[in-house]
All heavy atoms as a GROMACS GRO file, in nm:
protein
  599
    1MET      N    1  -1.304   4.242   1.024
    1MET     CA    2  -1.395   4.318   1.106
    1MET      C    3  -1.321   4.363   1.230
    1MET      O    4  -1.271   4.282   1.306
    1MET     CB    5  -1.516   4.234   1.140
    1MET     CG    6  -1.608   4.298   1.240
    1MET     SD    7  -1.745   4.190   1.281
    1MET     CE    8  -1.878   4.300   1.247
    2ALA      N    9  -1.313   4.490   1.251
    2ALA     CA   10  -1.245   4.544   1.368
    2ALA      C   11  -1.350   4.579   1.474
    2ALA      O   12  -1.452   4.639   1.443
    2ALA     CB   13  -1.166   4.668   1.330
    3ALA      N   14  -1.324   4.538   1.594
    3ALA     CA   15  -1.416   4.568   1.703
    3ALA      C   16  -1.341   4.644   1.811
    3ALA      O   17  -1.229   4.612   1.845
    3ALA     CB   18  -1.474   4.440   1.760
    4ASN      N   19  -1.407   4.747   1.863
    4ASN     CA   20  -1.351   4.822   1.974
    4ASN      C   21  -1.376   4.741   2.100
    4ASN      O   22  -1.488   4.701   2.128
    4ASN     CB   23  -1.418   4.959   1.982
    4ASN     CG   24  -1.353   5.050   2.084
    4ASN    OD1   25  -1.281   5.003   2.172
    4ASN    ND2   26  -1.378   5.178   2.072
    5SER      N   27  -1.274   4.715   2.178
    5SER     CA   28  -1.289   4.629   2.294
    5SER      C   29  -1.383   4.687   2.400
    5SER      O   30  -1.433   4.615   2.484
    5SER     CB   31  -1.152   4.601   2.356
    5SER     OG   32  -1.092   4.722   2.396
    6SER      N   33  -1.408   4.818   2.395
    6SER     CA   34  -1.497   4.877   2.494
    6SER      C   35  -1.644   4.868   2.452
    6SER      O   36  -1.732   4.896   2.531
    6SER     CB   37  -1.460   5.024   2.517
    6SER     OG   38  -1.480   5.099   2.400
    7GLU      N   39  -1.670   4.829   2.327
    7GLU     CA   40  -1.807   4.817   2.279
    7GLU      C   41  -1.846   4.670   2.269
    7GLU      O   42  -1.768   4.589   2.220
    7GLU     CB   43  -1.820   4.882   2.142
    7GLU     CG   44  -1.795   5.032   2.141
    7GLU     CD   45  -1.802   5.092   2.002
    7GLU    OE1   46  -1.855   5.026   1.911
    7GLU    OE2   47  -1.754   5.203   1.986
    8PRO      N   48  -1.967   4.634   2.314
    8PRO     CA   49  -2.010   4.494   2.302
    8PRO      C   50  -2.034   4.457   2.156
    8PRO      O   51  -2.071   4.540   2.074
    8PRO     CB   52  -2.141   4.491   2.381
    8PRO     CG   53  -2.189   4.631   2.385
    8PRO     CD   54  -2.066   4.718   2.377
    9VAL      N   55  -2.010   4.331   2.125
    9VAL     CA   56  -2.031   4.281   1.989
    9VAL      C   57  -2.176   4.242   1.974
    9VAL      O   58  -2.233   4.172   2.059
    9VAL     CB   59  -1.940   4.159   1.964
    9VAL    CG1   60  -1.967   4.098   1.828
    9VAL    CG2   61  -1.793   4.199   1.978
   10ASP      N   62  -2.237   4.284   1.864
   10ASP     CA   63  -2.375   4.247   1.834
   10ASP      C   64  -2.372   4.112   1.764
   10ASP      O   65  -2.347   4.104   1.643
   10ASP     CB   66  -2.441   4.354   1.747
   10ASP     CG   67  -2.587   4.326   1.720
   10ASP    OD1   68  -2.635   4.215   1.753
   10ASP    OD2   69  -2.653   4.414   1.661
   11LEU      N   70  -2.396   4.006   1.839
   11LEU     CA   71  -2.386   3.872   1.784
   11LEU      C   72  -2.490   3.845   1.676
   11LEU      O   73  -2.463   3.773   1.580
   11LEU     CB   74  -2.397   3.768   1.895
   11LEU     CG   75  -2.282   3.765   1.995
   11LEU    CD1   76  -2.306   3.661   2.103
   11LEU    CD2   77  -2.150   3.740   1.926
   12ASP      N   78  -2.609   3.901   1.690
   12ASP     CA   79  -2.712   3.881   1.588
   12ASP      C   80  -2.670   3.943   1.455
   12ASP      O   81  -2.684   3.882   1.349
   12ASP     CB   82  -2.846   3.940   1.634
   12ASP     CG   83  -2.906   3.862   1.749
   12ASP    OD1   84  -2.878   3.741   1.760
   12ASP    OD2   85  -2.980   3.923   1.829
   13ALA      N   86  -2.615   4.064   1.459
   13ALA     CA   87  -2.569   4.130   1.337
   13ALA      C   88  -2.453   4.053   1.276
   13ALA      O   89  -2.444   4.039   1.154
   13ALA     CB   90  -2.528   4.274   1.367
   14LEU      N   91  -2.366   4.002   1.360
   14LEU     CA   92  -2.252   3.924   1.312
   14LEU      C   93  -2.300   3.795   1.246
   14LEU      O   94  -2.250   3.755   1.141
   14LEU     CB   95  -2.160   3.893   1.429
   14LEU     CG   96  -2.023   3.839   1.396
   14LEU    CD1   97  -1.945   3.935   1.308
   14LEU    CD2   98  -1.946   3.812   1.524
   15GLU      N   99  -2.399   3.731   1.305
   15GLU     CA  100  -2.456   3.608   1.248
   15GLU      C  101  -2.520   3.635   1.112
   15GLU      O  102  -2.503   3.558   1.018
   15GLU     CB  103  -2.559   3.549   1.345
   15GLU     CG  104  -2.626   3.423   1.296
   15GLU     CD  105  -2.533   3.302   1.296
   15GLU    OE1  106  -2.432   3.303   1.369
   15GLU    OE2  107  -2.562   3.207   1.222
   16VAL      N  108  -2.593   3.746   1.099
   16VAL     CA  109  -2.655   3.784   0.972
   16VAL      C  110  -2.547   3.806   0.865
   16VAL      O  111  -2.558   3.757   0.753
   16VAL     CB  112  -2.744   3.910   0.988
   16VAL    CG1  113  -2.784   3.966   0.854
   16VAL    CG2  114  -2.866   3.876   1.072
   17LYS      N  115  -2.444   3.878   0.903
   17LYS     CA  116  -2.335   3.906   0.809
   17LYS      C  117  -2.267   3.776   0.765
   17LYS      O  118  -2.236   3.756   0.647
   17LYS     CB  119  -2.234   4.001   0.873
   17LYS     CG  120  -2.131   4.052   0.779
   17LYS     CD  121  -2.046   4.159   0.846
   17LYS     CE  122  -1.947   4.217   0.747
   17LYS     NZ  123  -1.866   4.323   0.805
   18PHE      N  124  -2.244   3.686   0.860
   18PHE     CA  125  -2.182   3.558   0.828
   18PHE      C  126  -2.271   3.477   0.733
   18PHE      O  127  -2.222   3.420   0.636
   18PHE     CB  128  -2.155   3.478   0.955
   18PHE     CG  129  -2.104   3.339   0.929
   18PHE    CD1  130  -1.977   3.320   0.879
   18PHE    CD2  131  -2.184   3.229   0.953
   18PHE    CE1  132  -1.929   3.192   0.855
   18PHE    CE2  133  -2.138   3.102   0.928
   18PHE     CZ  134  -2.010   3.083   0.879
   19ARG      N  135  -2.400   3.470   0.759
   19ARG     CA  136  -2.491   3.394   0.673
   19ARG      C  137  -2.497   3.452   0.532
   19ARG      O  138  -2.504   3.378   0.434
   19ARG     CB  139  -2.630   3.387   0.735
   19ARG     CG  140  -2.636   3.298   0.856
   19ARG     CD  141  -2.779   3.281   0.907
   19ARG     NE  142  -2.782   3.210   1.033
   19ARG     CZ  143  -2.775   3.077   1.045
   19ARG    NH1  144  -2.763   3.002   0.938
   19ARG    NH2  145  -2.778   3.021   1.165
   20GLN      N  146  -2.492   3.584   0.520
   20GLN     CA  147  -2.490   3.648   0.388
   20GLN      C  148  -2.362   3.611   0.314
   20GLN      O  149  -2.365   3.580   0.195
   20GLN     CB  150  -2.501   3.800   0.401
   20GLN     CG  151  -2.636   3.849   0.444
   20GLN     CD  152  -2.638   3.998   0.475
   20GLN    OE1  153  -2.535   4.061   0.493
   20GLN    NE2  154  -2.758   4.053   0.484
   21TRP      N  155  -2.251   3.613   0.384
   21TRP     CA  156  -2.124   3.578   0.321
   21TRP      C  157  -2.126   3.433   0.274
   21TRP      O  158  -2.086   3.401   0.163
   21TRP     CB  159  -2.009   3.600   0.420
   21TRP     CG  160  -1.874   3.585   0.357
   21TRP    CD1  161  -1.801   3.683   0.297
   21TRP    CD2  162  -1.796   3.466   0.346
   21TRP    NE1  163  -1.682   3.632   0.250
   21TRP    CE2  164  -1.677   3.498   0.280
   21TRP    CE3  165  -1.816   3.334   0.388
   21TRP    CZ2  166  -1.578   3.404   0.252
   21TRP    CZ3  167  -1.717   3.241   0.361
   21TRP    CH2  168  -1.601   3.277   0.295
   22ARG      N  169  -2.176   3.343   0.360
   22ARG     CA  170  -2.183   3.201   0.323
   22ARG      C  171  -2.276   3.178   0.204
   22ARG      O  172  -2.251   3.091   0.122
   22ARG     CB  173  -2.229   3.116   0.442
   22ARG     CG  174  -2.128   3.104   0.552
   22ARG     CD  175  -2.000   3.035   0.510
   22ARG     NE  176  -2.025   2.899   0.469
   22ARG     CZ  177  -1.947   2.828   0.389
   22ARG    NH1  178  -1.837   2.881   0.341
   22ARG    NH2  179  -1.977   2.706   0.355
   23ALA      N  180  -2.384   3.256   0.194
   23ALA     CA  181  -2.476   3.242   0.082
   23ALA      C  182  -2.408   3.281  -0.049
   23ALA      O  183  -2.438   3.224  -0.155
   23ALA     CB  184  -2.601   3.326   0.105
   24GLN      N  185  -2.316   3.375  -0.043
   24GLN     CA  186  -2.246   3.419  -0.163
   24GLN      C  187  -2.127   3.329  -0.196
   24GLN      O  188  -2.077   3.331  -0.306
   24GLN     CB  189  -2.196   3.562  -0.145
   24GLN     CG  190  -2.306   3.665  -0.136
   24GLN     CD  191  -2.251   3.802  -0.104
   24GLN    OE1  192  -2.135   3.818  -0.068
   24GLN    NE2  193  -2.336   3.903  -0.116
   25HIS      N  194  -2.080   3.252  -0.100
   25HIS     CA  195  -1.960   3.170  -0.117
   25HIS      C  196  -1.993   3.024  -0.084
   25HIS      O  197  -1.948   2.969   0.015
   25HIS     CB  198  -1.847   3.222  -0.027
   25HIS     CG  199  -1.812   3.364  -0.053
   25HIS    ND1  200  -1.876   3.468   0.009
   25HIS    CD2  201  -1.724   3.420  -0.138
   25HIS    CE1  202  -1.827   3.582  -0.035
   25HIS    NE2  203  -1.734   3.556  -0.124
   26LYS      N  204  -2.070   2.963  -0.173
   26LYS     CA  205  -2.118   2.827  -0.147
   26LYS      C  206  -2.019   2.719  -0.188
   26LYS      O  207  -2.029   2.606  -0.143
   26LYS     CB  208  -2.250   2.804  -0.221
   26LYS     CG  209  -2.363   2.887  -0.166
   26LYS     CD  210  -2.492   2.860  -0.238
   26LYS     CE  211  -2.603   2.944  -0.178
   26LYS     NZ  212  -2.730   2.920  -0.240
   27THR      N  213  -1.925   2.751  -0.276
   27THR     CA  214  -1.832   2.650  -0.323
   27THR      C  215  -1.690   2.682  -0.277
   27THR      O  216  -1.658   2.798  -0.250
   27THR     CB  217  -1.832   2.642  -0.477
   27THR    OG1  218  -1.781   2.764  -0.529
   27THR    CG2  219  -1.973   2.618  -0.530
   28PRO      N  220  -1.605   2.582  -0.270
   28PRO     CA  221  -1.465   2.609  -0.233
   28PRO      C  222  -1.399   2.710  -0.327
   28PRO      O  223  -1.319   2.793  -0.284
   28PRO     CB  224  -1.399   2.472  -0.242
   28PRO     CG  225  -1.510   2.376  -0.218
   28PRO     CD  226  -1.630   2.439  -0.281
   29GLY      N  227  -1.433   2.706  -0.454
   29GLY     CA  228  -1.375   2.799  -0.550
   29GLY      C  229  -1.409   2.944  -0.521
   29GLY      O  230  -1.322   3.032  -0.532
   30THR      N  231  -1.531   2.971  -0.480
   30THR     CA  232  -1.569   3.109  -0.450
   30THR      C  233  -1.505   3.156  -0.320
   30THR      O  234  -1.469   3.272  -0.306
   30THR     CB  235  -1.722   3.127  -0.443
   30THR    OG1  236  -1.776   3.038  -0.345
   30THR    CG2  237  -1.788   3.101  -0.577
   31VAL      N  238  -1.486   3.064  -0.225
   31VAL     CA  239  -1.419   3.099  -0.100
   31VAL      C  240  -1.272   3.132  -0.129
   31VAL      O  241  -1.219   3.233  -0.081
   31VAL     CB  242  -1.430   2.985   0.003
   31VAL    CG1  243  -1.345   3.014   0.126
   31VAL    CG2  244  -1.575   2.965   0.044
   32ILE      N  245  -1.208   3.049  -0.209
   32ILE     CA  246  -1.068   3.073  -0.245
   32ILE      C  247  -1.052   3.207  -0.317
   32ILE      O  248  -0.962   3.284  -0.286
   32ILE     CB  249  -1.014   2.957  -0.332
   32ILE    CG1  250  -1.002   2.831  -0.246
   32ILE    CG2  251  -0.881   2.993  -0.396
   32ILE    CD1  252  -0.979   2.705  -0.326
   33ALA      N  253  -1.141   3.235  -0.410
   33ALA     CA  254  -1.134   3.362  -0.484
   33ALA      C  255  -1.151   3.481  -0.390
   33ALA      O  256  -1.080   3.582  -0.403
   33ALA     CB  257  -1.240   3.364  -0.594
   34ALA      N  258  -1.242   3.471  -0.295
   34ALA     CA  259  -1.264   3.581  -0.201
   34ALA      C  260  -1.141   3.603  -0.114
   34ALA      O  261  -1.099   3.717  -0.093
   34ALA     CB  262  -1.387   3.551  -0.113
   35HIS      N  263  -1.083   3.495  -0.065
   35HIS     CA  264  -0.963   3.508   0.018
   35HIS      C  265  -0.845   3.560  -0.062
   35HIS      O  266  -0.768   3.642  -0.013
   35HIS     CB  267  -0.928   3.375   0.084
   35HIS     CG  268  -1.019   3.340   0.198
   35HIS    ND1  269  -1.012   3.402   0.319
   35HIS    CD2  270  -1.120   3.251   0.207
   35HIS    CE1  271  -1.105   3.352   0.400
   35HIS    NE2  272  -1.172   3.261   0.334
   36ARG      N  273  -0.832   3.514  -0.186
   36ARG     CA  274  -0.721   3.561  -0.269
   36ARG      C  275  -0.732   3.711  -0.294
   36ARG      O  276  -0.632   3.783  -0.288
   36ARG     CB  277  -0.718   3.485  -0.401
   36ARG     CG  278  -0.606   3.531  -0.492
   36ARG     CD  279  -0.598   3.448  -0.616
   36ARG     NE  280  -0.488   3.355  -0.598
   36ARG     CZ  281  -0.431   3.290  -0.696
   36ARG    NH1  282  -0.475   3.302  -0.818
   36ARG    NH2  283  -0.330   3.210  -0.673
   37GLU      N  284  -0.854   3.759  -0.317
   37GLU     CA  285  -0.874   3.902  -0.342
   37GLU      C  286  -0.831   3.985  -0.220
   37GLU      O  287  -0.762   4.085  -0.234
   37GLU     CB  288  -1.020   3.930  -0.377
   37GLU     CG  289  -1.046   4.068  -0.429
   37GLU     CD  290  -0.981   4.095  -0.563
   37GLU    OE1  291  -0.968   4.003  -0.645
   37GLU    OE2  292  -0.943   4.212  -0.587
   38VAL      N  293  -0.869   3.940  -0.102
   38VAL     CA  294  -0.832   4.012   0.020
   38VAL      C  295  -0.681   4.007   0.040
   38VAL      O  296  -0.619   4.107   0.075
   38VAL     CB  297  -0.906   3.953   0.143
   38VAL    CG1  298  -0.852   4.011   0.272
   38VAL    CG2  299  -1.055   3.981   0.132
   39LEU      N  300  -0.622   3.890   0.017
   39LEU     CA  301  -0.478   3.878   0.032
   39LEU      C  302  -0.403   3.969  -0.064
   39LEU      O  303  -0.303   4.031  -0.027
   39LEU     CB  304  -0.433   3.733   0.012
   39LEU     CG  305  -0.464   3.640   0.129
   39LEU    CD1  306  -0.431   3.497   0.091
   39LEU    CD2  307  -0.388   3.680   0.252
   40LEU      N  308  -0.450   3.978  -0.188
   40LEU     CA  309  -0.385   4.066  -0.285
   40LEU      C  310  -0.391   4.212  -0.238
   40LEU      O  311  -0.293   4.285  -0.250
   40LEU     CB  312  -0.450   4.052  -0.422
   40LEU     CG  313  -0.423   3.921  -0.496
   40LEU    CD1  314  -0.503   3.916  -0.626
   40LEU    CD2  315  -0.275   3.903  -0.522
   41GLU      N  316  -0.504   4.252  -0.184
   41GLU     CA  317  -0.517   4.388  -0.132
   41GLU      C  318  -0.420   4.412  -0.017
   41GLU      O  319  -0.354   4.517  -0.010
   41GLU     CB  320  -0.661   4.415  -0.087
   41GLU     CG  321  -0.760   4.421  -0.200
   41GLU     CD  322  -0.904   4.428  -0.153
   41GLU    OE1  323  -0.927   4.453  -0.033
   41GLU    OE2  324  -0.993   4.408  -0.235
   42ARG      N  325  -0.408   4.315   0.073
   42ARG     CA  326  -0.317   4.330   0.188
   42ARG      C  327  -0.172   4.334   0.144
   42ARG      O  328  -0.091   4.409   0.198
   42ARG     CB  329  -0.338   4.216   0.289
   42ARG     CG  330  -0.476   4.212   0.350
   42ARG     CD  331  -0.506   4.337   0.432
   42ARG     NE  332  -0.636   4.327   0.496
   42ARG     CZ  333  -0.747   4.379   0.445
   42ARG    NH1  334  -0.746   4.443   0.332
   42ARG    NH2  335  -0.862   4.367   0.510
   43VAL      N  336  -0.135   4.251   0.046
   43VAL     CA  337   0.002   4.251  -0.004
   43VAL      C  338   0.034   4.385  -0.068
   43VAL      O  339   0.141   4.443  -0.045
   43VAL     CB  340   0.025   4.135  -0.104
   43VAL    CG1  341   0.156   4.152  -0.179
   43VAL    CG2  342   0.022   4.002  -0.031
   44ALA      N  343  -0.059   4.438  -0.147
   44ALA     CA  344  -0.038   4.568  -0.210
   44ALA      C  345  -0.020   4.677  -0.105
   44ALA      O  346   0.068   4.763  -0.116
   44ALA     CB  347  -0.154   4.602  -0.304
   45GLN      N  348  -0.103   4.675   0.000
   45GLN     CA  349  -0.090   4.773   0.108
   45GLN      C  350   0.044   4.760   0.179
   45GLN      O  351   0.110   4.861   0.208
   45GLN     CB  352  -0.204   4.756   0.208
   45GLN     CG  353  -0.340   4.795   0.157
   45GLN     CD  354  -0.451   4.754   0.253
   45GLN    OE1  355  -0.429   4.687   0.353
   45GLN    NE2  356  -0.573   4.794   0.220
   46SER      N  357   0.084   4.638   0.205
   46SER     CA  358   0.210   4.615   0.275
   46SER      C  359   0.329   4.662   0.191
   46SER      O  360   0.421   4.725   0.243
   46SER     CB  361   0.224   4.466   0.307
   46SER     OG  362   0.348   4.440   0.367
   47MET      N  363   0.326   4.631   0.062
   47MET     CA  364   0.437   4.670  -0.024
   47MET      C  365   0.443   4.822  -0.037
   47MET      O  366   0.552   4.880  -0.041
   47MET     CB  367   0.425   4.603  -0.160
   47MET     CG  368   0.451   4.453  -0.152
   47MET     SD  369   0.439   4.369  -0.310
   47MET     CE  370   0.589   4.426  -0.388
   48THR      N  371   0.329   4.888  -0.042
   48THR     CA  372   0.327   5.034  -0.047
   48THR      C  373   0.386   5.090   0.081
   48THR      O  374   0.466   5.184   0.078
   48THR     CB  375   0.183   5.084  -0.068
   48THR    OG1  376   0.136   5.035  -0.193
   48THR    CG2  377   0.177   5.235  -0.069
   49PHE      N  378   0.349   5.032   0.195
   49PHE     CA  379   0.402   5.076   0.324
   49PHE      C  380   0.554   5.060   0.328
   49PHE      O  381   0.625   5.142   0.384
   49PHE     CB  382   0.337   4.995   0.437
   49PHE     CG  383   0.389   5.030   0.572
   49PHE    CD1  384   0.348   5.146   0.635
   49PHE    CD2  385   0.480   4.947   0.637
   49PHE    CE1  386   0.396   5.178   0.762
   49PHE    CE2  387   0.528   4.979   0.763
   49PHE     CZ  388   0.486   5.095   0.825
   50GLU      N  389   0.605   4.954   0.266
   50GLU     CA  390   0.749   4.927   0.265
   50GLU      C  391   0.823   5.007   0.158
   50GLU      O  392   0.944   4.992   0.142
   50GLU     CB  393   0.774   4.778   0.244
   50GLU     CG  394   0.724   4.690   0.356
   50GLU     CD  395   0.801   4.710   0.486
   50GLU    OE1  396   0.920   4.747   0.481
   50GLU    OE2  397   0.741   4.690   0.593
   51GLY      N  398   0.751   5.092   0.084
   51GLY     CA  399   0.815   5.176  -0.017
   51GLY      C  400   0.827   5.110  -0.152
   51GLY      O  401   0.903   5.156  -0.238
   52GLU      N  402   0.757   4.999  -0.175
   52GLU     CA  403   0.756   4.929  -0.302
   52GLU      C  404   0.613   4.921  -0.354
   52GLU      O  405   0.553   4.814  -0.356
   52GLU     CB  406   0.814   4.788  -0.286
   52GLU     CG  407   0.957   4.784  -0.240
   52GLU     CD  408   1.054   4.828  -0.348
   52GLU    OE1  409   1.020   4.818  -0.468
   52GLU    OE2  410   1.163   4.875  -0.313
   53PRO      N  411   0.556   5.035  -0.396
   53PRO     CA  412   0.415   5.033  -0.435
   53PRO      C  413   0.388   4.943  -0.556
   53PRO      O  414   0.469   4.935  -0.647
   53PRO     CB  415   0.384   5.179  -0.468
   53PRO     CG  416   0.516   5.243  -0.491
   53PRO     CD  417   0.617   5.166  -0.414
   54ILE      N  418   0.277   4.873  -0.549
   54ILE     CA  419   0.232   4.786  -0.656
   54ILE      C  420   0.080   4.785  -0.653
   54ILE      O  421   0.020   4.802  -0.547
   54ILE     CB  422   0.290   4.644  -0.642
   54ILE    CG1  423   0.263   4.561  -0.767
   54ILE    CG2  424   0.236   4.576  -0.518
   54ILE    CD1  425   0.344   4.432  -0.774
   55THR      N  426   0.018   4.767  -0.767
   55THR     CA  427  -0.128   4.763  -0.772
   55THR      C  428  -0.176   4.619  -0.763
   55THR      O  429  -0.103   4.525  -0.793
   55THR     CB  430  -0.182   4.825  -0.902
   55THR    OG1  431  -0.137   4.744  -1.012
   55THR    CG2  432  -0.136   4.969  -0.919
   56VAL      N  433  -0.302   4.604  -0.724
   56VAL     CA  434  -0.363   4.472  -0.718
   56VAL      C  435  -0.366   4.411  -0.858
   56VAL      O  436  -0.340   4.292  -0.876
   56VAL     CB  437  -0.504   4.478  -0.656
   56VAL    CG1  438  -0.575   4.345  -0.667
   56VAL    CG2  439  -0.496   4.522  -0.510
   57ALA      N  440  -0.392   4.494  -0.959
   57ALA     CA  441  -0.396   4.445  -1.096
   57ALA      C  442  -0.260   4.386  -1.136
   57ALA      O  443  -0.252   4.280  -1.199
   57ALA     CB  444  -0.434   4.556  -1.192
   58ARG      N  445  -0.151   4.453  -1.099
   58ARG     CA  446  -0.016   4.403  -1.130
   58ARG      C  447   0.012   4.274  -1.055
   58ARG      O  448   0.072   4.180  -1.112
   58ARG     CB  449   0.089   4.509  -1.096
   58ARG     CG  450   0.230   4.466  -1.122
   58ARG     CD  451   0.259   4.453  -1.270
   58ARG     NE  452   0.397   4.416  -1.288
   58ARG     CZ  453   0.440   4.329  -1.379
   58ARG    NH1  454   0.355   4.275  -1.464
   58ARG    NH2  455   0.567   4.299  -1.387
   59LEU      N  456  -0.031   4.264  -0.931
   59LEU     CA  457  -0.014   4.140  -0.856
   59LEU      C  458  -0.087   4.024  -0.923
   59LEU      O  459  -0.036   3.912  -0.928
   59LEU     CB  460  -0.063   4.156  -0.712
   59LEU     CG  461   0.028   4.233  -0.617
   59LEU    CD1  462  -0.042   4.256  -0.485
   59LEU    CD2  463   0.159   4.160  -0.597
   60LYS      N  464  -0.206   4.050  -0.974
   60LYS     CA  465  -0.283   3.946  -1.043
   60LYS      C  466  -0.207   3.897  -1.166
   60LYS      O  467  -0.200   3.777  -1.192
   60LYS     CB  468  -0.421   3.998  -1.082
   60LYS     CG  469  -0.516   4.011  -0.966
   60LYS     CD  470  -0.651   4.061  -1.012
   60LYS     CE  471  -0.746   4.078  -0.896
   60LYS     NZ  472  -0.878   4.126  -0.939
   61ILE      N  473  -0.150   3.991  -1.240
   61ILE     CA  474  -0.072   3.954  -1.360
   61ILE      C  475   0.047   3.867  -1.320
   61ILE      O  476   0.075   3.765  -1.382
   61ILE     CB  477  -0.027   4.080  -1.436
   61ILE    CG1  478  -0.147   4.149  -1.500
   61ILE    CG2  479   0.079   4.046  -1.541
   61ILE    CD1  480  -0.117   4.288  -1.554
   62LEU      N  481   0.117   3.909  -1.215
   62LEU     CA  482   0.233   3.832  -1.169
   62LEU      C  483   0.193   3.692  -1.123
   62LEU      O  484   0.264   3.594  -1.149
   62LEU     CB  485   0.305   3.907  -1.058
   62LEU     CG  486   0.375   4.037  -1.100
   62LEU    CD1  487   0.426   4.112  -0.978
   62LEU    CD2  488   0.486   4.009  -1.199
   63LEU      N  489   0.079   3.679  -1.055
   63LEU     CA  490   0.032   3.548  -1.012
   63LEU      C  491  -0.002   3.459  -1.131
   63LEU      O  492   0.028   3.340  -1.131
   63LEU     CB  493  -0.090   3.562  -0.921
   63LEU     CG  494  -0.061   3.592  -0.775
   63LEU    CD1  495  -0.190   3.618  -0.700
   63LEU    CD2  496   0.015   3.479  -0.710
   64GLU      N  497  -0.065   3.517  -1.232
   64GLU     CA  498  -0.098   3.441  -1.353
   64GLU      C  499   0.030   3.392  -1.421
   64GLU      O  500   0.038   3.277  -1.465
   64GLU     CB  501  -0.181   3.525  -1.449
   64GLU     CG  502  -0.322   3.549  -1.400
   64GLU     CD  503  -0.398   3.651  -1.485
   64GLU    OE1  504  -0.345   3.693  -1.590
   64GLU    OE2  505  -0.509   3.687  -1.444
   65GLN      N  506   0.130   3.479  -1.428
   65GLN     CA  507   0.258   3.440  -1.488
   65GLN      C  508   0.323   3.329  -1.406
   65GLN      O  509   0.380   3.235  -1.462
   65GLN     CB  510   0.351   3.560  -1.498
   65GLN     CG  511   0.307   3.662  -1.600
   65GLN     CD  512   0.392   3.787  -1.599
   65GLN    OE1  513   0.473   3.810  -1.509
   65GLN    NE2  514   0.373   3.872  -1.700
   66LEU      N  515   0.315   3.340  -1.274
   66LEU     CA  516   0.372   3.237  -1.188
   66LEU      C  517   0.300   3.104  -1.209
   66LEU      O  518   0.363   2.998  -1.216
   66LEU     CB  519   0.363   3.280  -1.042
   66LEU     CG  520   0.419   3.182  -0.939
   66LEU    CD1  521   0.568   3.162  -0.961
   66LEU    CD2  522   0.392   3.234  -0.799
   67ASP      N  523   0.166   3.108  -1.219
   67ASP     CA  524   0.089   2.986  -1.243
   67ASP      C  525   0.129   2.922  -1.376
   67ASP      O  526   0.145   2.800  -1.384
   67ASP     CB  527  -0.061   3.016  -1.243
   67ASP     CG  528  -0.116   3.045  -1.105
   67ASP    OD1  529  -0.048   3.013  -1.005
   67ASP    OD2  530  -0.227   3.101  -1.096
   68GLN      N  531   0.147   3.003  -1.479
   68GLN     CA  532   0.187   2.952  -1.610
   68GLN      C  533   0.326   2.890  -1.602
   68GLN      O  534   0.352   2.783  -1.658
   68GLN     CB  535   0.183   3.063  -1.715
   68GLN     CG  536   0.044   3.109  -1.748
   68GLN     CD  537   0.044   3.234  -1.836
   68GLN    OE1  538   0.148   3.286  -1.873
   68GLN    NE2  539  -0.075   3.282  -1.870
   69TRP      N  540   0.417   2.956  -1.532
   69TRP     CA  541   0.552   2.904  -1.517
   69TRP      C  542   0.552   2.771  -1.442
   69TRP      O  543   0.621   2.676  -1.479
   69TRP     CB  544   0.639   3.007  -1.443
   69TRP     CG  545   0.780   2.962  -1.424
   69TRP    CD1  546   0.881   2.968  -1.514
   69TRP    CD2  547   0.833   2.901  -1.306
   69TRP    NE1  548   0.995   2.915  -1.460
   69TRP    CE2  549   0.970   2.873  -1.332
   69TRP    CE3  550   0.782   2.869  -1.183
   69TRP    CZ2  551   1.053   2.815  -1.240
   69TRP    CZ3  552   0.866   2.809  -1.089
   69TRP    CH2  553   1.000   2.783  -1.118
   70ALA      N  554   0.471   2.764  -1.336
   70ALA     CA  555   0.464   2.641  -1.257
   70ALA      C  556   0.408   2.525  -1.340
   70ALA      O  557   0.454   2.412  -1.329
   70ALA     CB  558   0.378   2.664  -1.133
   71LYS      N  559   0.309   2.552  -1.425
   71LYS     CA  560   0.253   2.448  -1.510
   71LYS      C  561   0.356   2.396  -1.608
   71LYS      O  562   0.362   2.277  -1.637
   71LYS     CB  563   0.130   2.502  -1.584
   71LYS     CG  564   0.009   2.518  -1.494
   71LYS     CD  565  -0.108   2.578  -1.569
   71LYS     CE  566  -0.223   2.606  -1.475
   71LYS     NZ  567  -0.334   2.675  -1.542
   72LYS      N  568   0.438   2.486  -1.661
   72LYS     CA  569   0.544   2.445  -1.754
   72LYS      C  570   0.646   2.358  -1.684
   72LYS      O  571   0.699   2.264  -1.742
   72LYS     CB  572   0.613   2.568  -1.815
   72LYS     CG  573   0.529   2.639  -1.916
   72LYS     CD  574   0.603   2.758  -1.973
   72LYS     CE  575   0.514   2.837  -2.068
   72LYS     NZ  576   0.581   2.957  -2.119
   73GLN      N  577   0.677   2.391  -1.557
   73GLN     CA  578   0.774   2.313  -1.482
   73GLN      C  579   0.722   2.172  -1.452
   73GLN      O  580   0.800   2.078  -1.441
   73GLN     CB  581   0.810   2.384  -1.351
   73GLN     CG  582   0.877   2.519  -1.372
   73GLN     CD  583   1.006   2.508  -1.451
   73GLN    OE1  584   1.088   2.422  -1.424
   73GLN    NE2  585   1.022   2.594  -1.550
   74ASP      N  586   0.589   2.159  -1.436
   74ASP     CA  587   0.529   2.030  -1.406
   74ASP      C  588   0.524   1.939  -1.528
   74ASP      O  589   0.515   1.818  -1.515
   74ASP     CB  590   0.386   2.047  -1.350
   74ASP     CG  591   0.387   2.106  -1.210
   74ASP    OD1  592   0.492   2.099  -1.143
   74ASP    OD2  593   0.283   2.160  -1.169
   75SER      N  594   0.529   1.997  -1.647
   75SER     CA  595   0.516   1.918  -1.770
   75SER      C  596   0.641   1.840  -1.801
   75SER      O  597   0.747   1.868  -1.770
   75SER     CB  598   0.488   2.006  -1.891
   75SER     OG  599   0.386   2.095  -1.866
   0.00000   0.00000   0.00000
């Protein structure tokens, strides 16, 4: 959430938004999934900015492959 420093923050609206988010993310798993999705979007944007474009879908595939590789290493 970006706020302009010259505009006052509506705390009531912020509280409503926070409560809605918490209602949708009641378990640690849903919170992790939400954060991972945002992080994937930010990584894709950053890589595009750096001249190495990649899609969120491709990042998800790479993460799944990494998870599979890590599980094999643990065995």
